[in-house]
C-alpha positions in Angstrom: 122.3 125.1 82.9 120.7 126.9 85.7 120.6 130.7 85.8 122.0 132.3 88.8 119.8 134.7 90.7 121.3 137.9 92.1 119.8 140.2 94.6 120.6 143.8 94.7 120.0 146.0 97.7 117.9 149.1 96.7 118.2 152.0 99.0 114.9 153.8 99.8 112.7 151.5 97.6 109.6 153.6 98.2 111.4 156.7 96.7 112.5 154.6 93.7 108.9 153.4 93.1 107.6 157.0 93.4 110.1 158.2 90.9 109.3 155.3 88.5 105.5 156.1 88.8 106.1 159.8 88.2 108.2 159.0 85.1 105.5 156.6 83.9 102.8 159.3 84.5 104.8 161.9 82.5 105.2 159.3 79.6 101.5 158.7 79.6 100.8 162.5 79.5 103.3 162.9 76.7 101.6 160.1 74.7 98.2 161.7 75.3 99.5 165.0 74.0 100.9 163.2 70.9 97.5 161.5 70.3 95.8 164.9 70.6 98.3 166.4 68.1 97.7 163.6 65.6 94.0 164.0 65.9 94.3 167.8 65.3 96.4 167.1 62.3 93.8 164.9 60.8 91.1 167.5 61.5 93.2 170.2 59.9 93.8 167.9 56.8 90.0 167.3 56.5 89.3 171.1 56.8 91.9 171.9 54.2 90.4 169.3 51.8 86.9 170.8 52.4 88.3 174.3 51.7 89.9 173.2 48.5 86.6 171.6 47.5 84.8 174.8 48.2 87.3 176.9 46.2 86.9 174.6 43.2 83.2 174.8 43.4 83.3 178.6 43.7 85.7 178.8 40.7 83.4 176.6 38.7 80.4 178.8 39.5 82.3 182.0 38.6 83.2 180.4 35.2 79.5 179.5 34.6 78.5 183.0 35.6 80.9 184.6 33.2 79.7 182.3 30.4 76.1 183.3 31.1 76.8 187.1 31.3 76.4 189.0 28.0 79.6 190.1 26.3 80.0 193.9 26.5 82.6 196.1 24.9 84.8 197.8 27.3 84.2 201.5 27.6 86.9 204.1 27.8 87.8 204.9 31.2 86.6 208.3 32.4 89.4 210.1 34.2 88.6 210.7 37.8 88.3 214.3 39.0 91.4 215.6 40.6 90.9 216.7 44.1 91.7 220.3 44.8 94.3 220.7 47.4 92.9 221.8 50.7 93.3 225.4 51.6 96.2 226.0 54.0 95.3 227.5 57.3 95.3 231.3 57.2 98.4 232.9 58.8 97.2 235.7 61.0 98.4 239.0 60.0 99.9 241.6 62.4 96.6 243.3 62.7 94.9 240.1 63.8 97.6 239.5 66.4 97.1 243.0 67.7 93.3 242.4 68.0 93.9 239.1 69.8 96.3 240.7 72.2 93.8 243.5 73.0 91.0 241.0 73.6 93.3 238.9 75.9 94.2 242.0 77.9 90.5 242.9 78.3 89.7 239.3 79.5 92.6 239.4 81.9 91.4 242.8 83.2 87.9 241.4 83.8 89.3 238.4 85.7 91.3 240.7 88.0 88.3 242.8 88.7 86.3 239.7 89.7 88.9 238.6 92.3 
């Protein structure tokens, strides 16, 4: 049996082609991003493995160092000196305030005489 061929009229074929090409371009860009993502995951996995290997090596070296160090009895802990509270700022007495007011009035008088 023969297949029948049908033709469909496409309005604005150049616009349809452009839309198809833009969509294809977006798909290719998305695939590139996905490949970059997969590559970065592999790099991350390799770096994590290297980090784990380094940590294991460091822990082994610490254990070897502890074995080689001499055993020492722990000393009693010396209590730290207590810090003395800082002195609070001195509250000016009434005499001090009077002195300051006098000095201020003298300075103001000098300023007025300069003008």
